[in-house]
Structures are given as structure tokens and as C-alpha cells.
N, C-alpha and C positions, 0 to 999 in steps of 0.2 A: 296547129295551134290549139291548146287546151281551151275549152269554153270558160268564160268567166262565170263565177257564181252569180246567178240571176236572182232578182227579187221581183215580185208582182207589186206594183205600187211603190211608194216611198217608205224606206225603212225608218221606223221611229215616228211616223206620223201619229199625232194624238187625235185621231178622228173619233168623234162621238158617234156611236152607232150601236148596232146589236152586239151584245156581250156574250152571245153563244156562237161557238165555232163548230161547224159540222164537217167531219173529215171522213172520207170514204177510203177503204183499203181492203185488200183480200185477207181472209183468214182471221177475223176478229174472234178471239178465244171465248169459250163458254165460261171459263174461270181464269182469274188473273193471278198467276204465280210467276214472279220474275225468273225463277230458276229453270223454267221448263222449256225455254227456246233460245237458241243462239242468235237467231235473226227473225225477221218478219214482224207481225203485228204485236206479239206478246212483249218483246223488249221495248218496242216503240211506245206502246201505251204505258208499260210499267215505269218507264223513266220519269213520267209525270206524277206518279203515285209514290214510288219507293226511291229514296235517295241513296246514292253510293258514297263510299268514303272519299273518293276523288271523282272528278268528272272530266270528260273529254272537253277540250277547248272548243270555241265556237266553230272553227272550220278545220280542225285537225285532230289527230289522235294523241297529241301531247295532252298532259293532264294538268288540272288545277285543283285546289282544295274544294271540298264540298262539306260532308259531315266531319271530315278530318281537317283540322286547321294546319297541321304540320305532321311530318313523319320523319323517321330515321331508321337506319338499319345497322345491326351489329357488325363488328369488324369481320366476322366470319360469314356474314351474309345469311345467317339462319334465323335471326329474330328481327321482324319488322315491327316498329312501335308507332302507333298513331295516337295523336291527341284529339279527342272528340270535342266538337264545338259545344259551347255552353248554350243553355236556354233554347234547346230544340225539343219539340213535343211531337209525339205521334198523334194521329188524327183522333184517337180516343182520349187524348188529354194526358197520357202517360209521358213522363219526361224521358228523353233519350239519355242513356248512360252507356258507358263502355260495357257494362254487364248485359244490357239489351243487345248491343252489337255482337258480343260474343255468343249470346243465345241464338241470334240470327244465323251466324256462321256455323254454329254447332248443328243447326238443322240440316246443313248439307253434309255434315260428317257422320252423323249418327242416325241410325234407323229409328223409326217411331212405330210402336205397336207391331213390330216384326216386319214393317214395310221398309223397302230400301229408301235412302235419301232421295229427295225430289230432284227432278230436272236433269238437264244435260249440260248446262253451262259449266258447272264446276269441273266435270270430267274432261270436257273439250279444251278448257283453257288452263287447267292445272294438272295435266297429265294423269287423268284418272281420278277415282274416288277411293281413298282420300288424296291420292296423287302425291304431290310434293309437300303437302301440309301434314305436319305432325300433330299440332294442337293449336287451339285459339284460347286466349285467356284475357281476363280483365284485372290487372293488378290493383286498380283503383277505379273510381267512378268516371274518370276522364281519360284513362289510358287503356287502349286496346292493343293486343299483340297477336301476331301470327307467327308461329314457330314452324320452320321448314325442316324437312329431312335433308335437303341439299340446297345450295344456293340456286335461286330462280329469279333472275332479274326482271323478266317480263311481268312479274306479279303486280307491280305498281300500275302498269298500263292496263292490264286486264281487269283490275278492280274498278275501273270506270265503266265496264260493261254493265248494262242494266240488270243482267242476271245476278249480279252481286248486290242488288238493292237490299238495304236493311229492312227487315220485316219484323213485325210483332204479332204473335198469335193471340188474338183477343176473342172472348166468347161472343158468338152471334146471338141474335134474338131467337133463332130456332135451335139454339144449343150447339150448333156446328161451329167450330172455331173458324174465324176469318182472319185474313192477313191485313194488317194496317201498316201504313208507312208514314213518312214525315215530309213527303213531297208537296209541291204547290197545289196539288189536287188530290181529292179522295173520291173513291167509287161511290156513286149514289144509285146507280141502276145498272143491271147486267141481265140482259134477256134477249134471246133470239137474234144473234148476230149484231148486238148493239151493246156498247158500254158507254155510260155517261159519267163524266167526272165533273166535280164542282170544286171551286176554290174555297177552302174553309174560311179564309180571310180575304175579303174583297180587295182588289188592287186595280188602280186605274190603268196600269200598263199591261194588263193581261186579260184574256177572256174570263168571265166568271164561270163559264160552263163550256166543256169540250165534249162533243158526242162523236164517238167512233162508230161507223156503220160498215157492215160487211158488204162491199161492192167490188166484185172482181171483173165485171164486164165493162169495157169502155163505152159501149152503147148505153148501158144503164147509167154510167157515170155522166155521160153527156146529157142525158135526159134530166137527171137530178140537178146538174149544174144549171141547165136552162130554166128549170122550174124553181130555182133558188132554194131548193131543199137540201142542197149540198154546197159547201163552200170550197173545199179542196179535195181532189182525188189523187191519191198516191199511186201512180201508175207502175205496174210491174215491168213495163217496157215503154219505149218512147211512144207517146200518144200520136194519133194521126194528125192532129192540128197543132200549129205553132202558137196560135193566139191563146194567151193565158198560160203557156207552158213554162215551167221552171226546171232548171237542171243544174247539176253539179257532178263532178267526177266522183266515183265511188272507190271501192277497195277491191273490186274483182278484176283480176288481170288475166288477159289472154297472152299466151307465150308459145314460142316454138322451141321444142326440146329436141336436141340432136342425140341420137343413140350413139354415144361416144365410144362404145365397145365395138362399133363397126367401122371398117375402113370404107371410104376415106374420111368419114365424119369424125374420126378420132383426131384428125389433124386441125390444129387451131387456125391455120391460114384458110382452110376450106370453110370452116364455120364463120370466119370473119367475112369471107366473100359472100356468103349467104346474107349476112346482116347488111352489108353495103348495098346489095341488090334490092333490098326492100325499101322502096321510096315512100316516106310518110304521107305526102299529099295524095298519092295514088291509093294507099291503104285507107285514107280518110274517106274517100268516095265510096268504098265498099262497106265501111263501118257506120256511116251516118244513117240515121240519127241516134243509133243505139250506143255507140262507143266512139272513142277518139284514139289516135295512135299514142302509144306510150314510149317515150324516148329515154327512159331510165329504168332502173330495176325496181324502184318503189314508186307508188302513186304519189302525187303532189301533197296529199293530206297527211301522209305518214311521216312522223318525225324520223330524223336521221337519213332522209333521202339525200343522195349525193347529186349535186348539180355538176354539170360538166358537159363534155362533148356528147351529142346524141349517139345512141348505140346504133340506130338504123340510118340507112341512106348513105350513098356515095356515088362516085362516077363509074361509068362503065369501064373505063380504062383501069381504074383501081381494082375493080372486081376481076378483070381479065388477068391482071398482074398477080393477084393473090391466088387465083386458080392455077396459074402456071407454076408459081413457087411452091404451092401446096401439093402439086402432082395430081390434079384432077384427071381421073381415068377417062380416056376417050370412049364415048358410047355409054358411059355409066348413067343410069336413070333411077335415082332413089325413089322410094315410096313415102308419101306423107300421110300419116294417119290423122283422120278427122272424126270427131264424134258428132253425130246428128243430134245436137242438143235442141230441145224444144225452145220456143220463144222467138221474139222478133229478130234477134241477130242471128243470121244464117252463117254458121261457120263454114258451110260448104261454099257460100258465095265469097267469104273471105279467103278460103283456100284457093278458089279459082283465081282471085286477084294475085295471091302469092305465087301461084303456078305461072301466071302470065309475066309477072315481074322477074321471076327467076329465069324463065325461058328467054326473056329479052336480053339477059346477061349470059346466055349460053350455059344455063344450069337447068337442064330439063328434069322434071319430076313427074311422078304419077300421084294423083290424089286418090286416097282410099277412104271412103266415107263408111263408117260403121255405126250401128245403133249404140246407145250409151253403154249398155252392159258389155257388149262385145269389145267396144273401144277400151273400156276399163281393164278387161282381161288382157288385151294386147299390150296396154301400157305396163301392167304389172309383170308381164313376162318378157318385155323388151322386144316384142315381135313387130318391129317397124324400123325405118331408117330415121325419120323425123316425125314429130307429132305436133299438131296444133291443139292445145288444150287450155284449161283455165285453172286458176287457183285464187284464193282470197286471203287478204291480210286479216284473218279472223282475230278479233280482239284488239286490232289496231296497232300491235307491236311488230316491228320489222322482223323479229324472231320467227313469227308465224308464216312468213313467206320465204325468207332467205335460207333459214335452216332446213326445212323439209325439202326444198327444191335443189339444194346445193351440197349437202353433206353426205359423207360416206354412210352414216348411220341409216339414211333413208334410201340407200341405193341397192338394197338387197331385194332381189326379185321375189315376188309373192304378194299376198294381200296387203302387207304393210308398206309396200314400196310407195314412195312419194317423190323421190329423185328420179324422174323419168328420163333424164339424160344419162343416168348411171355413171356420172362423172365423179371421180374420187381424187381428192387432193388434200393431203394431211395438213398443209399450211392453211388452206381455206377452212378446213375442219377446226383447226386450233383457234382461228380468229372468231368463228361463229360460236364455238363452244364457250370461249371466254366472254363474248358479248352476252351470252345467255346467263352468265353467272355473276358478272361484276355489276354491282348495284349503283355505282357512281355514274349518273346519267351522261355527263360529258365524255367520260371514257367509253361508255357504250356507243355513243354517237361516233366517236373517232374510229372504233373498231368496225362498226357497220359501214362507214364510208370507205374504210380500207377494203372490206369484203366486196363492196360494190365495184371498187377499182380493179380488184382481182378478177371479178366476174366479167367486167368489161374487157379485160385483156384476154381471158380464156374463152368466154362465150360458150359455156356448155349449154345454156339456154338463152333465148333472146326474147325480151319483152316486145310484144306486138301492139296490144291495145288495152284500153281501160274502159270498162263499162260505166255508163252514166246512171245517176239517180234522176228520176223524173216525177213531176207532179203537174196537175192541171188545177187552175184556180179561177174563180170568178173575178171580174175586174175590180170589185169592191174590196178584195182582200189586200191588206197592207202588211208589210213587214215579214212576209214569208221567206224563210231561209231553209235550205236543205243541208243536212249534215252528211259528210262522206260515208259515215258508218251506216246510214239509213235510220239512225235513232234521232229523228228530227225534233226540234224544240218548237212548241207552238205557244209558249207563254207570252211571246212578244207580238203575236199576230192580232190585228184588229180588223173589224169589218166596218167600212164607211157606208152607212145607210141612213 
């Protein structure tokens, strides 16, 4: 069973108390530029300072209006038009117009003073720099347009990533340009692993001040929480104690890839037997408290997830029948590649559980644990029978998981390989390519659900688990919610003291 989204205290409590919220996390940046990081502390902090055209909804990767009140796309899918919200100002008092939005996006497209455009977000989510974007323009003060070289339907979802926050370059007191945004908070102090934000306009429903502190150690976090000098710690892994812990499912998926170029794993019935032999409750005991079994091809928070029969789990008789019908070779013992990833979740321990579950269904395997670099080389050369590995729904769009893991384009051996099952099916390719090009959201959803049905039938790879997002909070914290992307919102948190 997937864990419920938990809250510390009662959501929406209008407690009167301290209006400063202190948050600890690892990797607080020395400078805040939303374009420079795809995950971690930078986008988490940036989302409170720099607003995006659209925003992720409260508990999913579907989007809602933010700086853009509405949008449309041309019939050929090449021109996206956004209407910019009225009466928005940057923190320096400058009015937000479509011209300012275009200038912000131009910053990612054009070099400045001979330097390359900033950051990694643009390239990662828009297929390079300039990638799929041909131009950005502002036909008038309220209209902003993105012109594409080719149709790219994930654009709308990825524009909610904090890395696409709209910035304005303003002169600083020391003559060095600084970036200002339109968000609910502005930067007032940045020094030595510490960033302090303040609300330009006071509001009774949010903290007046948020201070982010660089705290990577759980021991340090526990001490700071006990001393009341820290309110929330965003843990990189599951914390040791449950008291005050908050969790929600994230976007990082662990899955089992079958090397479908090898016999007998090229046979659908054999792959299905493996999936039926993996019992979710038994997997849960090996995953806790870091992850939960994943019973579908997309995480619960990702839009277009297909609900239906679980992919994992079945009876021993059903497994035995599939093995017989699929022609399982007597005495065959495939090898499962596992990467020795650092962190609290031990893939070696999960692999041992998988080995035990398969063995109980007369599917003996060998576990091969490799360092991350060696495992990556093996994955890219297809040197394994099956592999336990991970991928993330980067940017929140189903395209970023289903396309690379399942299409022929990603199944070419070498450094660019991402389809580690090396499964190729032109019908599945057609569905996923069309879903990446059609901008009409309901049709995209229909195509992705069809693709998931095809994957459930063929099972070139099997979802196994989903990592959790974790935090620790003091008892006085009210209204804390975690977001599946890791870009949590703290504007609704209060401290009852």
C-alpha cells in the first residue's frame, strides 16, 4: 500500500506564533540562479523567489496557471502562446510584461559577454541548448510566445520546473547585476551556507521569513531541532526516527530491465513469470522505510498514470504455468546486475529479496553487484541478463520515463543508451512519439495510457519500487506538505509557539 501524504499538525491551522520558518537541507547554494540545477536545494529555494509561467498542482505534476493565465498552441504544434497575468511586479518594483518574460527566456538561449547560457535545466528538459526552441518573442505587453523547431508536447509540463522561473537582471548596490523575481519571497541575505527570504508584502497565511540552512547530517539536524534553532529538516533519506517524520512518494522509480536480446528473456511469457513471482508485500519489507512497491508504470503523482491490474504479484501455479509455456530451460540461471548505489536504500538487499522470491518460484538467478561506474558500462553494453536500476520522471512529464526506457531510439548500445531492456517495437514507438508531439492534453493522456497497457502486456521492464520524499519537523510545525517533485511549498506553513 502506498503511504498517505502526511502532515505535521493540522493543515490550515491559523496558529499565532513565530513568523520565521527555519529549514535545513543539504547543498544550499552560494548564489541563487534557478537555471543552474535540475534538482536539490537550488530549485527548491528558487520556486519561492522566481515564479514560472505555469505551476505544478499541489500534489501532482499536472499544471495550473501562475504567471500565465491561459495558453494555446498553433495547429502545427510549433507556436505556444501565453497570456501574461496583469498587475504583477518584480521585487524591485518593475512591472512584469511579456517583454520581460521574453528577456528572461532569451537569457537561456543567448550567450552573454562570450559566456555560454547559464544552467543545465534548459538542456536537460528541452533536448539541448537551444534544443527544440527556435525563438521566443513578445508580440505585445501581455502576449509571450515560444516558437519551436518541431512539436514538443512535454513543453507545458516542464515549464513548471523552477529552473524556468522568470528572472530580471537588476543592478546591484555593488554594481554586479542581481536576479530578481516576482515570487512570494525575495532574497535578503545569502552567506556561508545560508539563504534568508522575506515576504515583500506581509500575509497572515504564510511565514514572513524563511531561512534555509545547509545541514546534511542527521545528527546535526536532530541537535538543531531539539534546540529549536531548526523547524524542518529535509532528509535525503528516511530518517532514523518516526516521530515528526513526514513522507510522500516521489518520482524516482526502481525497475527490473530484461535484456530482451537474450534467450529466454526475449520471450514475453518468461518475463511475465518473473513479474508474477515478485510479491509486493515481501518487497515492501526490503524497501522500508526508503521506498514502496510500485504497481504501475508511472508514479501516482504523474499525470496520465494508468490505473488497472497490478503488474507485480501472482500465484505460484500461475508462474509455473508461464514458465512451462514459455519454454524455461532446465538448469538455466541468469545473472541480475545491481549497482551499489550510495544511500540508505540498499539495492543489494532488494536484490537479495528478488533472488529469494524468484527462487521460491523455481527461477534461480545470480546477483552481480557492481560499483556505479562499472554498472553503467554494463548497462550501456547490454552485458547482463536482467538488471535492477533506477530512473526518474525528470520534469514531471510521462514522456521523460516512458520514452527513454521503452523506445527503439534509446535502445542503441553505447553512452546514449537509456532503453536497457533493448526492446524494440514500432507500434509502441509510434504511440510514444505521437504522445510527445500532440499538444492536446486529453489525447496525450489517452496515448500514454495505451502505451502503459502495451508495456503491461509485453513487460520489457517491470516497475519494482518508488522512492519516498522525507522530512523531519518539530511538533509546533503546522501545515507542512511535501511535493512529489521535491520542490516543496512552505508558504502555507506556520509555527505554533
